N, C-alpha and C positions, 0 to 999 in steps of 0.2 A: 872127713877131717875138716873141710871148710866150715861146716856148721859149728863144730866145737870151738874152733879158733875164733870165729866171729861172735859167738855167744860169750866166750871169755872175755874178749875185748869189749863188747857192748855192756856186759855186766859191770866191768871195772869203770867204763865211761859213765855209766848211770850213777855210780857212787861218787865219782870224782868231778864230773862235768859241772860247769857253771852256766850262768845265763848267756854268756857270750857264745858257749858251745851250742846251746839251744838255738841261738840265732843263726849260727852257721849251718846247723842242720836244716832249719826252715829255708835258708837261702839255697842250700843244695837240693832240697826237695823241690823247690820252685823251678830251679834251672833244669832239673831232670824232667819235670812235667812239661816244661816248655819244649825241651828237646824231643820228648815223646810225641808232642803235637806236630812238630816239624817233620820228624822221620816218618810218620804215617802218611804224610803227603809227598815227601821227597825221599826216595830210597837211594840216593847218590851215596857214594862212598864217604864223602865228607859229612853228610848229615848222619849217616850210620855211625861213624866214629865219634862225632860230637855227642850223639845220643849215648854211646857206650861210655865216654869219659864222663858225662854228667851222671850216669848211674854209678860209675865208679866212685865219683866224688861224694855221692849221697852215702854209699856204704862206708867209704873211708871216713866221712864226717861223723857217722854214728859211732865209730870206734876211736876216733881221734883223741877224746879226752881220757882214754885209758891210761895214758902216761907210759905205755910200754912200747918202745921202738921195735922190739922183737915181734910182739903180737901184731902191730900194724904192718910191718914188713911181710910177715907171713900172710896176713889177711890179703894184702895187695897181690902177692904172688899167686895165691889161689884164685882171687878174682880174675887176674890177668890170664891164668891158665884156662878159664872157662869162656874167654872172650870169643873164641871161634865158634863155640856152640851157640852163644847168644846171637852172634851176627848171622849165623846160618838159620837160626829160627826166624829172625827178622826178615831175611831174604826170602825165605819160604812162606812167609805170611802166617807163621804158626804161633805168634804171640798174641795173647788176648790182652790188649792194652787196657781195656775197662777193668779186667780182673787185677791186672798189675797195679793200676792206679788205686784201686780199692785196697789191696794188700799193703802197698807202700803207705797209704794214708793211715790205715789201721796201726801200722808199725810206728808211724810218726806220733800219732796220738798216744800210744802206749809209752813211748819214750819221753815225750813232753810231760806226761803225767807221772813219770818216774816210777812206773809200775814194772818192776824188774821182771817178775815172772811172766806177765802178759807180753812185755816187749821181747823177751827171749823166745816165747812161744810164737809170736808173730814173725820174728826173724827166721825161725826154723821153718815155718810153713812157707814163707816166701822163697827161701833158698831151695827147699825141697821141690816146690812147684816148678821152679826154674830148671832144676836138674832133671825133672820128669817130662818136661815139655818135649 
């Protein structure tokens, strides 16, 4: 269900988003990458939560321009419900940060290119990979 909700929101955002939205996505991606670097060196609760919030911000940013408060709210609820699993994977050292970075970058490029089919495909792969880890 999370995949369908995020894909619907991202598709709408890709149609409605403007250059300011693109800038916010770039900023959120940069913040997420920074937090990933920090959390790999510092597994404190604070670093882990900052990393999770930065990831949340990136995914929210992707969908933000959808203009649908209901989709955004549902997307955030699904994201929050998966938090404990992400944090457990982090604590157990089971996250492949290189692969995550590659997948996030591929998604970002597809979004900025406004390639709807590719962006939706990249999003689905990213979420599926996270859920199967």
